[in-house]
N, C-alpha and C positions, 0 to 999 in steps of 0.2 A: 719838839713832841715827836714821837715815832709812831709809824703806822705799818702794819704788815698787810701786804696784798697777796692774796692767794687767787691766781688767775691762770688757767691752763693755756690760754690763748696768748702766746708770747708777745704778739704785736700789741694786743690791747693792754697786757701787763706794763710794756714799756711805756705806753702812752700815759698810762695812770702814774706810773713812777715819776715820769717827767713833769706832769702837771702838778702832782703833790709836792715834789721838790720845789718847784717854782713858787709854791706857796709857803716855803720855809719849813717843810717836815722832813725829818729823816725817813727814808723808805726801804723796807726789806721786801723781797719778792720770792714767792715759791710758785712752782707750776703744778705741783702734785698734791692731793689731799693729805697723803700720810705725811708728808714732808712739811706740809703747812701746819698740820695739827702738832707734830712735834715741835716746830718752831714756835708757835702760839703758846704752847704749854711750857716751854722751857726758857721764854725770854719775856721781858717786861715791855708791853706796848701800850700805847695811849688809845688806839683804835685798830680794829681788824676789819678788813675788806673781804669778803668771802664770795667768790663765784659758786653757785650751787652745784653746777654739773661738772664737778672736778673728777679726775681719775684716781682711783685708790680709795677715797673717802669723800663723800659729798660735802657741801658747805653746811647742810643741815646737821650731817652727823659730826662734823667738826664742832660745831656751835653746841650741840647737846653735849659732847664729850668734854668741852672746855667747861661748861656749867656744872657737870659732875665733878670736875677738879676744883670746884669753887673759885673758878676764874671769872671775875666780874668785868673784864675789859669789854667796853662798847664794842658790839659787832654790827655790821651792815652786811646783809647778803644781797648779791646780784643775781638775778635769775631771768631766763627767757620767758618763763611762765608767769603770766600775770592774773590767774584766776584767783578770785577771792579765797577759795579753799586752799590754794598754794600759800597765798600771804598768811593766812591764819596759821597753818601748820609750821611755817618758818618763824612766825613770832612766838608760838607756842613752845619751839625747841630752844627758846632762850635768846633769839635775835633781838637786837634793840630797834633795828629799822630794816626795811625791805626796799629795793629799788629794782623795778623791771627793765631788762634789756630790750632794745637799745634805750639809753638814758642820755640826757644832755649834760655836759661836764658841769654846767652852772649848778644843776640840781644836785648832782652827787656832792659838789663842793659844799654846797650850803647844808645839805643834810649831814655831811661830816662835821662841819663846825658845829652844828646844832648838837651832835652827840657829844663832842669834845667840851660843849659848855654845861652838860650836865654836872650836877654837884659833885659826883664822884671822881670827875675828871676835870673840874672846873678851872679854866684859865681865863682870867679877865682880859680885856682888850689892853690894858695897861698894867704894869708891874712896876712897883716902887720900892725900893730898897736903899736906905742910907741916902736920901736925897737924888738918887738916880732913877729916872722913869724911863721904861722901855715900852714903846708904842708899837703893838702888833699891826695896826692898820697902815703906819708909814714905814715900818720897819727901821726905826730911828730910835736914839735915845737922846735925853736932856739931862745935863748935869752941870751944876755950877754955872748957870746961865749959858752953857754951850749946847748946841744940838748938832748931831751928825747921822746921816744914814749908814747902815750897816751892810756888808755883804751878807748873802744867805747864810753862809756858814758861821760868821760871827754873831748874826742874830741868833741862830739856833743855840749856839753855845753859851751866850750871855743869858738868854732865857732860861736854858736849863739850870745855869747857876743860880739866877734869881729865885727860880721855882724852889730851889733848895737852900735858900738863905738861911744862915745860922748852922749849917752842917758843913763838914768837910766831905767833899765829893771825889772819890777816887778816880784815877785816871781810866780805869777800866770801865767805870760806871759812865763817865763822860763819853767814851768811844762807843759804848752800847746804845746810848740814848741820842747822840748828836750825829753820829757816823752810821753809815749802814752796815750790814752784817758782814761785808765783804772788806771792812777797813783792816789794815795791817796794824796788829797790836804795837808794832815797834816803829810805826810812823812818827816822825817829828811834826806832822801837820798840826796837832793839838798845841804843842808849845808855841808853834809860829803864830796860831791864831790867838793865843792868850797874849802874846807880845804885842800883836797888832791892836788887839781890843785895849790893852793898857795904854798904848800910845794915844788912842782915840779918846778914851775916857778922861785921862789926865795926863798930859804930856810932860807936866812938870813933877808929878809924883806917881810913877807908874806902878807903884805896889799899893797904892792907897785904897783901892776898890777890889780888885781880884787879888787874893793873898794865896801865895803857895805855902803849904803845910808840909814840911819835910817829911818825905817818906810816905805821906798820906794822900796828897792831892791837892785839891784846891778849894778855897771858900770865899764867899762874900757874906757880908752882914756883921753888925759889931755884936750880936747876941752870941757869937760862937764863944 
């Protein structure tokens, strides 16, 4: 799953990015309101974290603008102002949640997970496709009587493919959702991770679960 963080304090943004990536999310970061608004409007995210006091365009302005564009991505606004009137105003502009600064990481993490569990972006704790079960709590999979933990990027890649079971997912879509926005489109990292996942899932039949569709991308699921 992919999260956009729009925060003008670079040190704060770097900490958020590091902590979110440790929880197996791909993370893009912007430090300016106008750039954050453009990126949120033109890319597909599962969650957007907005600082309210941004240069160029405030978090509330970004939120209201995205709702005008009919973009329903869950949005959490972070603000140093904690008055009831401020909270009400931010929720009325279209935000799904509000968190006052300074905040505890554990609370932000829990609130983010709650937003991601809402029906429009619901991802269960476990995903099962064709006998393979992926467990978000342990970052591991079980298949044909075997269980094994995955690296963060392997987990994110397999989760994205399984969330799109039955579809052919293009290389570009995978890089957009599993890698951050700075990923080199010509990198061989994706192919290397596919190879490693296949080895872990089934060392005897490495094409049985993740299939390459020539000229199109990759797919899992027999319903294709």
